[in-house]
Backbone as CSV, one residue per row, in Angstrom:
resi,resn,N_x,N_y,N_z,CA_x,CA_y,CA_z,C_x,C_y,C_z
1,MET,92.200,58.987,123.987,92.577,59.822,122.850,92.141,59.100,121.576
2,PHE,91.531,59.842,120.670,91.035,59.300,119.404,91.806,59.952,118.265
3,HIS,92.417,59.149,117.391,93.171,59.682,116.248,92.282,59.634,115.005
4,TYR,92.376,60.682,114.172,91.565,60.736,112.965,92.383,61.291,111.817
5,ASP,92.245,60.680,110.644,92.857,61.153,109.404,91.734,61.531,108.454
6,TYR,91.842,62.715,107.864,90.804,63.236,106.971,91.415,63.538,105.621
7,LYS,90.888,62.922,104.575,91.336,63.201,103.212,90.639,64.470,102.727
8,THR,91.428,65.468,102.403,90.882,66.764,102.005,90.386,66.730,100.564
9,SER,89.623,67.759,100.213,89.079,67.887,98.865,89.142,69.351,98.446
10,GLY,89.690,69.617,97.269,89.709,70.970,96.725,90.805,71.870,97.257
11,THR,91.820,71.290,97.906,92.921,72.100,98.442,94.264,71.490,98.049
12,CYS,95.320,72.255,98.252,96.674,71.760,97.985,97.067,70.675,98.984
13,SER,96.622,70.808,100.228,96.899,69.752,101.200,96.052,68.536,100.850
14,GLN,96.600,67.356,101.128,95.892,66.122,100.775,95.293,65.413,101.986
15,LEU,95.847,65.664,103.175,95.424,64.920,104.361,95.613,65.783,105.600
16,ILE,94.663,65.671,106.516,94.785,66.321,107.814,94.678,65.233,108.872
17,SER,95.652,65.187,109.774,95.653,64.227,110.880,95.582,65.001,112.184
18,PHE,94.856,64.445,113.148,94.765,65.083,114.460,94.266,64.082,115.489
19,ASP,94.382,64.456,116.742,93.869,63.670,117.853,92.750,64.442,118.512
20,LEU,91.801,63.708,119.073,90.722,64.305,119.856,90.775,63.750,121.268
21,ASP,90.717,64.651,122.224,90.583,64.289,123.631,89.216,64.823,124.042
22,GLY,88.195,63.995,123.879,86.825,64.483,124.020,86.524,65.359,122.819
23,ASN,86.243,66.642,123.075,86.008,67.570,121.962,87.174,68.552,121.783
24,ILE,88.310,68.250,122.379,89.497,69.107,122.277,90.448,68.548,121.226
25,VAL,90.872,69.406,120.304,91.714,69.020,119.180,93.182,69.203,119.543
26,LYS,93.970,68.168,119.235,95.407,68.190,119.535,96.193,67.595,118.380
27,ASN,97.457,67.962,118.281,98.418,67.354,117.351,97.970,67.413,115.891
28,VAL,97.523,68.572,115.444,97.087,68.728,114.051,98.299,68.768,113.126
29,SER,98.221,68.005,112.039,99.261,68.088,111.017,98.623,67.924,109.644
30,PHE,99.202,68.603,108.675,98.733,68.575,107.292,99.777,67.896,106.427
31,VAL,99.334,67.182,105.398,100.223,66.637,104.381,99.975,67.454,103.122
32,GLY,101.035,68.086,102.624,100.915,68.951,101.460,100.467,70.341,101.866
33,GLY,100.309,71.209,100.894,99.870,72.576,101.164,101.026,73.506,101.490
34,CYS,100.687,74.706,101.905,101.675,75.746,102.233,102.209,75.496,103.642
35,ASN,103.379,74.934,103.723,103.938,74.438,104.976,103.904,75.455,106.114
36,GLY,104.396,76.641,105.888,104.449,77.636,106.957,103.068,78.038,107.449
37,ASN,102.165,78.314,106.526,100.807,78.698,106.910,100.106,77.585,107.680
38,LEU,100.278,76.353,107.222,99.583,75.252,107.860,100.183,74.899,109.217
39,GLN,101.479,75.132,109.393,102.067,74.981,110.729,101.457,76.015,111.669
40,GLY,101.268,77.235,111.147,100.663,78.298,111.956,99.237,77.970,112.344
41,VAL,98.431,77.519,111.382,97.044,77.135,111.666,97.026,76.016,112.701
42,SER,97.889,75.022,112.516,97.946,73.889,113.443,98.226,74.341,114.871
43,ARG,99.177,75.244,115.024,99.520,75.732,116.362,98.409,76.591,116.957
44,LEU,97.747,77.370,116.119,96.681,78.238,116.616,95.470,77.458,117.118
45,VAL,95.179,76.315,116.506,94.000,75.546,116.932,94.318,74.528,118.023
46,GLU,95.582,74.316,118.318,95.976,73.346,119.349,95.249,73.648,120.660
47,GLY,94.546,72.651,121.171,93.838,72.806,122.445,92.462,73.436,122.330
48,SER,92.035,73.770,121.113,90.712,74.374,120.905,89.646,73.285,120.820
49,SER,88.419,73.683,121.079,87.310,72.736,120.966,86.889,72.607,119.503
50,VAL,86.258,71.482,119.203,85.724,71.251,117.858,84.787,72.396,117.487
51,GLU,83.900,72.772,118.392,82.920,73.822,118.123,83.590,75.152,117.789
52,ASP,84.639,75.489,118.525,85.348,76.750,118.303,86.009,76.762,116.926
53,ILE,86.642,75.656,116.563,87.305,75.571,115.255,86.281,75.660,114.127
54,VAL,85.168,74.932,114.258,84.128,74.961,113.225,83.574,76.373,113.075
55,THR,83.320,77.036,114.182,82.767,78.396,114.146,83.727,79.376,113.476
56,LYS,85.002,79.289,113.809,85.973,80.253,113.300,86.448,79.987,111.874
57,LEU,86.504,78.717,111.460,87.166,78.394,110.190,86.228,77.975,109.059
58,SER,85.002,77.601,109.365,84.075,77.158,108.313,83.802,78.281,107.317
59,GLY,83.801,77.916,106.050,83.443,78.866,105.003,84.571,79.722,104.466
60,ILE,85.781,79.600,105.018,86.909,80.368,104.487,87.261,79.819,103.112
61,LYS,87.453,80.705,102.152,87.801,80.317,100.789,89.241,80.693,100.487
62,CYS,89.844,79.971,99.552,91.211,80.253,99.112,91.148,80.712,97.666
63,GLY,91.353,82.005,97.450,91.284,82.538,96.098,89.923,82.274,95.484
64,PHE,89.903,81.670,94.312,88.653,81.393,93.603,88.055,80.031,93.983
65,LYS,88.729,79.279,94.850,88.227,77.963,95.265,87.068,78.133,96.248
66,ASN,86.213,77.127,96.320,85.076,77.163,97.240,85.429,76.703,98.642
67,THR,86.682,76.354,98.874,87.130,75.871,100.174,88.559,76.345,100.400
68,SER,89.130,75.956,101.520,90.512,76.296,101.869,90.999,75.259,102.865
69,CYS,92.270,75.300,103.186,92.785,74.382,104.202,92.116,74.621,105.562
70,PRO,91.921,75.876,105.995,91.197,76.073,107.258,89.758,75.544,107.195
71,ASP,89.066,75.755,106.078,87.712,75.230,105.921,87.716,73.705,105.967
72,GLN,88.695,73.090,105.318,88.805,71.634,105.349,89.108,71.137,106.768
73,LEU,89.885,71.902,107.522,90.146,71.536,108.919,88.850,71.561,109.724
74,ALA,88.011,72.555,109.496,86.720,72.622,110.185,85.883,71.385,109.860
75,LYS,85.857,70.994,108.587,85.115,69.798,108.181,85.730,68.546,108.813
76,ALA,87.059,68.508,108.865,87.768,67.350,109.409,87.472,67.148,110.889
77,VAL,87.553,68.223,111.680,87.334,68.048,113.123,85.883,67.694,113.418
78,LYS,84.973,68.220,112.626,83.559,67.867,112.792,83.348,66.381,112.488
79,ALA,83.911,65.926,111.369,83.797,64.509,110.993,84.493,63.610,112.015
80,GLY,85.656,64.014,112.472,86.385,63.245,113.467,85.632,63.132,114.777
81,TYR,85.039,64.228,115.190,84.272,64.221,116.447,83.082,63.281,116.335
82,GLU,82.380,63.330,115.213,81.248,62.415,114.998,81.720,60.957,115.018
83,ALA,82.856,60.683,114.350,83.396,59.324,114.312,83.818,58.851,115.700
84,SER,84.310,59.768,116.526,84.769,59.389,117.869,83.617,58.994,118.774
85,LYS,82.433,59.464,118.462,81.253,59.156,119.279,80.568,57.860,118.830
86,ALA,80.947,57.371,117.641,80.291,56.153,117.083,80.785,54.884,117.748
């Protein structure tokens, strides 16, 4: 199991933490942001592959911002997966 912490950019949440079991994402948690929504996102992606999360969540915007917490999660799992292979 590989643990990864990702510092977010451009969102209310400041940090995303998760574990990787190969390319499967587990134990996602956010620091900051809209608590209820982010708990929901975390539960929905539990057990999903990095590829599935990136495909579904990349490019989502929050209001007038160029990113969102789901978009940042897509970036985080991609970065975490790359780091786990290094």
